[in-house]
C-alpha positions as CSV (number, residue, x, y, z in Angstrom):
1,M,-65.2,22.5,71.1
2,I,-63.2,22.6,67.9
3,I,-66.0,24.5,66.1
4,K,-66.2,27.2,68.8
5,E,-62.5,27.6,68.8
6,A,-62.5,27.8,65.0
7,E,-65.2,30.6,65.1
8,S,-63.2,32.5,67.7
9,T,-60.0,32.2,65.6
10,L,-61.8,33.4,62.5
11,K,-63.2,36.4,64.4
12,N,-59.7,37.2,65.8
13,C,-58.2,36.8,62.3
14,W,-60.8,39.2,60.9
15,K,-60.0,41.8,63.5
16,A,-56.3,41.4,62.8
17,I,-56.9,41.9,59.0
18,L,-59.2,44.9,59.4
19,P,-58.7,46.5,62.9
20,P,-61.9,48.5,63.9
21,E,-59.8,51.7,64.4
22,A,-58.2,51.5,60.9
23,E,-59.1,54.3,58.5
24,N,-60.7,53.4,55.2
25,K,-57.6,54.2,53.1
26,E,-55.5,52.1,55.4
27,K,-57.7,49.0,55.2
28,I,-56.4,48.0,51.7
29,F,-52.9,47.8,53.2
30,H,-54.1,45.7,56.1
31,V,-55.7,43.3,53.6
32,L,-52.5,43.2,51.5
33,N,-50.4,42.4,54.5
34,F,-52.8,39.5,55.3
35,L,-52.6,38.3,51.7
36,L,-48.8,38.0,52.0
37,F,-49.4,35.8,55.0
38,L,-52.1,33.8,53.1
39,F,-50.1,33.4,49.9
40,T,-46.9,32.3,51.7
41,G,-49.0,29.8,53.7
42,M,-50.5,28.5,50.4
43,Y,-47.0,28.2,48.9
44,I,-45.9,26.0,51.8
45,F,-49.1,23.9,51.7
46,F,-48.9,23.1,48.0
47,N,-45.1,22.5,48.0
48,P,-45.1,18.7,48.0
49,L,-48.4,18.4,46.0
50,P,-48.4,18.0,42.2
51,M,-49.6,21.6,41.7
52,S,-46.6,23.5,40.7
53,V,-48.7,26.0,38.8
54,I,-50.4,27.1,42.0
55,N,-47.0,27.4,43.7
56,E,-45.7,29.7,41.0
57,F,-48.9,31.7,41.1
58,T,-48.8,32.3,44.8
59,Y,-45.1,33.1,44.7
60,Y,-45.4,35.8,42.1
61,L,-48.5,37.2,43.7
62,S,-46.6,37.4,47.0
63,L,-43.8,39.3,45.2
64,I,-46.2,41.8,43.6
65,V,-48.0,42.4,47.0
66,L,-44.6,42.8,48.8
67,V,-43.3,45.3,46.2
68,I,-46.5,47.4,46.6
69,L,-46.3,47.4,50.4
70,V,-42.6,48.3,50.4
71,C,-43.1,51.1,47.9
72,F,-45.9,52.6,50.1
73,R,-43.9,51.8,53.3
74,K,-46.9,49.9,54.7
75,T,-45.1,46.8,55.9
76,S,-42.7,45.9,58.7
77,F,-40.8,43.6,56.3
78,T,-37.2,43.5,57.2
79,L,-34.0,41.6,56.4
80,R,-32.4,42.1,59.8
81,F,-32.1,38.5,60.9
82,S,-29.3,36.3,62.1
83,L,-29.1,34.3,58.9
84,T,-28.9,37.4,56.6
85,L,-25.1,37.7,56.7
86,P,-24.5,33.9,56.0
87,F,-27.0,34.1,53.1
88,L,-25.4,37.2,51.8
89,L,-21.9,35.9,51.9
90,F,-22.9,32.6,50.1
91,F,-24.9,34.6,47.5
92,L,-21.9,37.0,46.8
93,W,-19.6,34.0,46.4
94,A,-22.0,32.4,44.0
95,V,-22.2,35.6,42.0
96,F,-18.4,35.8,42.0
97,G,-18.3,32.2,40.7
98,L,-20.3,33.3,37.6
99,F,-17.1,34.7,36.2
100,F,-15.7,31.2,36.2
101,A,-18.8,29.2,35.5
102,L,-18.6,26.6,32.7
103,D,-22.2,27.6,31.7
104,L,-23.0,31.2,32.5
105,K,-26.6,31.2,31.3
106,N,-27.5,28.1,33.3
107,S,-25.7,29.4,36.4
108,V,-27.5,32.8,36.3
109,H,-30.9,31.0,35.8
110,D,-30.4,28.6,38.7
111,L,-29.0,31.3,41.0
112,R,-32.3,33.1,40.6
113,G,-34.6,30.1,40.4
114,H,-32.9,27.7,42.9
115,F,-31.5,30.2,45.5
116,L,-33.0,33.7,45.4
117,E,-36.6,32.3,45.1
118,Y,-36.2,30.2,48.2
119,I,-34.5,33.1,50.0
120,V,-37.6,35.2,49.3
121,I,-39.8,32.4,50.8
122,F,-37.5,32.4,53.8
123,Y,-37.9,36.1,54.4
124,L,-41.7,36.0,53.8
125,L,-42.0,33.3,56.4
126,V,-39.9,35.0,59.1
127,N,-41.7,38.3,58.5
128,Y,-45.3,37.1,58.3
129,F,-45.3,34.1,60.6
130,N,-43.6,36.0,63.3
131,S,-45.8,35.2,66.4
132,Q,-46.4,32.1,68.5
133,K,-49.8,31.6,67.0
134,R,-48.5,32.0,63.4
135,L,-45.6,29.7,64.1
136,E,-48.1,27.1,65.2
137,I,-50.2,27.8,62.1
138,L,-47.2,27.2,59.9
139,S,-46.6,23.9,61.6
140,W,-50.3,22.9,61.0
141,I,-49.9,23.8,57.3
142,V,-46.8,21.6,57.0
143,I,-48.6,18.7,58.7
144,A,-51.8,19.1,56.7
145,S,-49.8,19.3,53.4
146,A,-47.7,16.2,54.2
147,T,-50.7,14.2,55.4
148,I,-52.7,14.9,52.2
149,F,-49.6,14.1,50.1
150,S,-49.1,10.8,52.0
151,I,-52.7,9.7,51.5
152,G,-52.7,10.6,47.9
153,A,-49.3,9.0,47.2
154,I,-50.4,5.7,48.8
155,I,-53.7,5.6,46.9
156,V,-52.1,6.5,43.6
157,F,-49.1,4.2,43.9
158,Y,-50.6,1.1,45.4
159,F,-54.3,1.2,44.5
160,I,-54.4,3.1,41.1
161,E,-51.0,2.1,39.7
162,G,-51.4,-1.4,41.3
163,F,-48.0,-1.9,42.8
164,P,-47.7,-4.4,45.7
165,F,-47.0,-3.1,49.2
166,T,-43.5,-4.6,49.0
167,A,-42.7,-2.1,46.3
168,R,-41.0,1.2,47.4
169,L,-43.5,4.0,47.5
170,G,-42.8,6.7,44.9
171,G,-40.8,4.7,42.4
172,T,-42.8,6.1,39.5
173,F,-43.1,9.7,40.9
174,K,-41.1,12.4,39.1
175,E,-40.8,15.4,41.5
176,M,-41.3,13.4,44.7
177,H,-39.3,10.3,44.0
178,V,-38.9,7.5,46.5
179,D,-35.7,9.0,48.1
180,Y,-37.1,12.5,48.4
181,I,-40.5,11.8,50.1
182,G,-38.9,11.4,53.5
183,F,-37.6,15.0,53.5
184,V,-41.2,16.2,53.5
185,T,-42.8,13.5,55.7
186,V,-40.2,13.2,58.5
187,F,-40.3,17.0,59.1
188,A,-44.1,16.9,59.2
189,G,-44.1,13.9,61.4
190,T,-41.7,15.6,63.9
191,L,-44.1,18.6,64.0
192,S,-47.1,16.2,64.5
193,L,-45.5,14.6,67.5
194,N,-44.6,18.0,69.0
195,N,-48.1,19.3,68.5
196,F,-49.6,16.1,69.9
197,Y,-47.7,16.4,73.2
198,K,-48.3,20.2,73.5
199,S,-52.0,20.0,72.8
200,K,-54.3,19.8,75.8
201,E,-57.6,19.1,74.0
202,M,-58.2,15.5,73.2
203,P,-59.7,16.2,69.7
204,Y,-56.5,17.9,68.7
205,K,-54.4,15.1,70.1
206,V,-56.3,12.5,68.1
207,L,-56.0,14.6,65.0
208,F,-52.2,15.0,65.3
209,I,-51.6,11.3,66.1
210,I,-53.6,10.3,63.1
211,C,-51.6,12.6,60.9
212,F,-48.4,11.2,62.4
213,L,-49.5,7.6,61.7
214,I,-50.3,8.4,58.1
215,I,-47.1,10.3,57.5
216,C,-45.0,7.6,59.3
217,T,-46.7,4.9,57.2
218,A,-45.7,6.7,54.0
219,T,-42.1,7.2,55.2
220,L,-41.8,3.5,56.1
221,L,-43.2,2.4,52.7
222,T,-40.5,4.3,50.9
223,Q,-37.9,1.9,52.4
224,S,-35.4,4.7,51.9
225,R,-32.4,4.3,54.1
226,G,-32.0,8.1,54.3
227,S,-35.7,8.6,55.3
228,L,-35.6,5.8,57.9
229,I,-32.4,7.1,59.4
230,G,-33.9,10.7,59.4
231,L,-37.1,9.4,61.1
232,L,-35.1,7.5,63.8
233,I,-32.8,10.5,64.4
234,S,-35.9,12.8,64.9
235,L,-37.5,10.4,67.4
236,I,-34.3,9.9,69.4
237,I,-33.8,13.7,69.7
238,L,-37.5,14.2,70.7
239,C,-37.0,11.6,73.5
240,F,-34.8,14.1,75.3
241,N,-37.8,16.4,75.6
242,N,-40.4,13.8,76.2
243,K,-39.6,10.3,77.4
244,K,-43.0,9.1,76.3
245,I,-41.8,9.3,72.7
246,L,-39.4,6.4,73.6
247,A,-42.4,4.1,73.1
248,V,-43.0,5.5,69.6
249,L,-39.2,5.1,68.8
250,I,-39.3,1.4,69.9
251,I,-42.4,0.6,67.9
252,T,-40.9,2.4,64.8
253,I,-37.6,0.4,65.1
254,L,-39.6,-2.9,65.3
255,L,-41.6,-1.9,62.3
256,V,-38.5,-1.1,60.4
257,L,-36.9,-4.4,61.3
258,A,-40.1,-6.2,60.3
259,M,-40.0,-4.7,56.8
260,P,-39.2,-7.3,54.1
261,G,-35.7,-6.8,52.6
262,I,-34.7,-4.2,55.0
263,K,-31.7,-6.2,56.3
264,D,-30.3,-6.3,52.7
265,R,-30.5,-2.6,52.5
266,F,-28.5,-2.1,55.7
267,N,-26.0,-4.9,55.6
268,H,-22.3,-4.4,55.0
269,Q,-22.5,-5.1,51.2
270,G,-25.4,-2.7,50.8
271,L,-23.6,0.2,52.6
272,V,-19.9,-0.2,51.7
273,H,-20.5,-1.1,48.0
274,N,-23.4,1.3,47.5
275,E,-23.5,3.0,44.2
276,R,-23.6,6.4,46.0
277,N,-20.0,5.8,47.2
278,K,-18.9,5.5,43.6
279,I,-20.9,8.6,42.6
280,N,-19.2,10.6,45.4
281,R,-15.8,9.4,44.3
282,L,-16.5,10.7,40.8
283,T,-17.8,14.0,42.1
284,L,-14.6,14.4,44.2
285,E,-12.6,14.1,40.9
286,I,-14.5,17.1,39.5
287,I,-14.0,19.1,42.7
288,K,-10.2,18.4,42.4
289,E,-10.3,20.1,39.0
290,H,-12.3,23.1,40.2
291,P,-11.6,23.4,43.9
292,I,-11.9,27.1,44.5
293,T,-14.9,28.5,42.5
294,G,-16.5,25.2,41.3
295,I,-18.0,24.5,37.9
296,G,-20.7,27.1,38.3
297,F,-24.0,27.4,40.1
298,G,-26.0,25.8,37.2
299,M,-27.4,22.4,38.0
300,Q,-27.2,21.2,34.3
301,I,-23.5,21.7,34.1
302,Y,-22.6,18.5,35.9
303,S,-24.5,16.4,33.3
304,N,-23.3,18.3,30.3
305,E,-20.8,16.1,28.5
306,K,-19.5,19.0,26.5
307,L,-18.5,20.9,29.7
308,V,-17.6,18.1,32.2
309,D,-16.0,15.0,30.7
310,L,-17.2,12.4,33.2
311,K,-15.9,9.5,31.2
312,T,-12.3,10.7,31.3
313,L,-12.6,11.4,35.0
314,K,-14.1,8.0,35.6
315,S,-11.0,6.4,33.9
316,K,-8.9,7.8,36.7
317,L,-10.8,5.7,39.3
318,F,-10.1,2.2,40.4
319,D,-11.3,-0.8,38.3
320,D,-14.2,-1.4,40.6
321,Y,-15.4,2.2,40.2
322,Q,-14.9,2.1,36.4
323,R,-17.4,-0.7,36.0
324,Q,-20.1,1.5,37.6
325,M,-22.5,3.2,35.2
326,I,-22.1,7.0,35.2
327,I,-24.9,8.8,37.0
328,P,-24.7,12.5,36.2
329,S,-25.7,13.8,39.6
330,P,-23.8,14.1,42.9
331,H,-26.6,12.6,45.0
332,N,-25.0,14.4,48.0
333,T,-26.1,17.9,49.0
334,F,-22.8,18.9,50.4
335,L,-20.7,17.6,47.5
336,D,-23.3,19.2,45.2
337,I,-22.6,22.6,46.8
338,A,-18.9,22.0,46.7
339,V,-18.8,21.0,43.0
340,R,-20.9,24.0,42.0
341,T,-19.4,26.7,44.3
342,G,-16.1,25.2,45.3
343,I,-14.7,24.6,48.8
344,I,-15.2,28.2,49.8
345,G,-18.9,27.9,48.8
346,L,-19.2,24.8,50.9
347,V,-17.6,26.5,53.9
348,L,-20.1,29.4,53.5
349,F,-23.0,26.9,53.2
350,F,-21.9,25.3,56.5
351,Y,-21.8,28.8,58.0
352,I,-25.5,29.0,57.2
353,L,-26.1,25.7,58.9
354,F,-23.8,26.4,61.9
355,T,-25.6,29.8,62.5
356,S,-28.9,28.0,62.6
357,L,-27.6,25.5,65.1
358,M,-26.2,28.3,67.2
359,L,-29.6,29.9,67.3
360,I,-31.1,26.7,68.7
361,W,-28.3,26.6,71.3
362,K,-29.0,30.2,72.3
363,I,-32.7,29.5,72.7
364,L,-32.1,26.5,75.0
365,K,-29.5,28.4,76.9
366,S,-31.3,31.7,77.4
367,T,-34.9,30.7,78.2
368,K,-36.5,28.7,80.9
369,I,-39.9,28.8,79.3
370,E,-41.0,25.2,78.5
371,Y,-42.9,26.3,75.3
372,F,-39.7,27.7,73.7
373,K,-37.5,24.8,74.8
374,S,-39.9,22.2,73.4
375,W,-40.0,24.0,70.1
376,A,-36.2,24.4,70.1
377,I,-35.8,20.6,70.5
378,C,-38.4,19.9,67.9
379,L,-36.7,22.1,65.4
380,F,-33.3,20.7,66.3
381,A,-34.8,17.2,65.6
382,S,-36.2,18.5,62.3
383,F,-32.8,20.1,61.4
384,M,-30.8,17.0,62.1
385,S,-33.3,14.6,60.5
386,F,-33.1,16.7,57.3
387,F,-29.4,17.5,56.9
388,I,-27.9,14.2,57.9
389,P,-29.9,12.2,55.2
390,A,-29.0,15.2,52.9
391,A,-25.6,13.6,52.7
392,V,-27.0,10.9,50.5
393,A,-29.5,12.9,48.4
394,D,-29.7,16.1,46.3
395,T,-31.8,18.6,48.3
396,T,-31.0,21.9,46.7
397,F,-34.0,21.9,44.4
398,G,-37.6,20.8,44.3
399,P,-40.0,20.5,47.2
400,R,-37.3,19.3,49.6
401,V,-35.3,22.5,49.4
402,V,-38.5,24.4,50.4
403,V,-38.6,22.2,53.5
404,S,-35.0,23.1,54.4
405,Y,-35.7,26.8,54.2
406,T,-38.9,26.4,56.2
407,I,-36.9,24.7,59.0
408,L,-34.4,27.5,58.9
409,A,-37.2,30.1,59.0
410,M,-39.0,28.4,61.9
411,I,-35.7,28.4,63.9
412,T,-35.3,32.1,63.1
413,I,-38.9,32.9,64.1
414,L,-38.5,31.0,67.4
415,W,-35.2,32.9,68.2
416,N,-37.0,36.2,67.5
417,L,-39.8,35.3,69.9
418,V,-37.3,34.3,72.6
419,Q,-35.6,37.7,72.2
420,K,-38.9,39.6,72.5
421,E,-39.6,37.6,75.7
422,M,-36.2,38.4,77.1
423,E,-36.7,42.1,76.3
424,K,-40.1,42.1,78.1
425,D,-38.4,40.5,81.2
426,K,-35.8,43.2,81.2
427,E,-38.5,45.9,81.1
428,N,-40.4,44.3,83.9
429,R,-37.4,44.2,86.2
């Protein structure tokens, strides 16, 4: 069954790449449009894997192909989406902040490399994964990527490096450190469950549940409070769409409670006197000194002793905070945005998030089609399970920021599909 469907899908893909009616001179542009879809999918697939060279390669190839298609006007690529205005306002404010940045060179570099690059990925996703089938393909790519990463991470950490299973998965990883793994795995796990309950064929159901179990295992092994909270938030929200997930939620809670040392990580001492609270307090002192425009978009400014005197700022804190070792990073996405772009920048960042939530609300309010509603709840679960734990982690760079823009892109794609369906209904009336 799967083989036959795969053959049928390949035939349909080939027809989509090179329509029989296409003229010879137009075929090259059909191929280039397909390559943009392919390269963008590859970028998402390799995102959590230790293959940054491939990611850079596919990104710049995508840019080259896009420029060619735009120059010849052979693409339907557009910027007319609901999130364009929030993105633009945030970008313009970040550019304005360059005049006040403590390190102009680093700020310009990071504005390009840690904002514009991901904005490009967002627009490639919403333009080239713009159908129901391609939205599903995008979810499969995310699931496959996270599953392969999870298997590889478990093998490397526990079997090759030889750590005991009581050790937190990813403690020795650089890019995908223990506290960052969950941002990739929880999103993929949410999509796995959504696809599991939507699929009608048993082979697909088995495949998606296996992926979920592998991904969930990796998430639990991190023992990260943020990741575990994100996973539980996702499952709770998904229960509103499918009560059968309640059983998965209960089993997950029992597994979390059975984990050795988990009570110590969630007790009063561990939460109230957590080092992140002290880091946040120090970050707030910097924000007080640069409340409007921030210190600059550059991510290296915070840790530069010549530009930001953390020791002096630390001396202003209470004795309990002064005994804490200085950690030159906010470890909080929202405070990170505030310290780099000021309070106005933070407000504009929340405008991006608020607009995305409003799109989900519009989808649920304007359609009665179960397919769209289930996807809306799935993406709402993904959104909340990412941005709530983001309050205790830096998510504005690395593989995790790609996950955030992928979530925003999928929400935008779904809203566009709902709008098209609504237009069809109006025409049929």
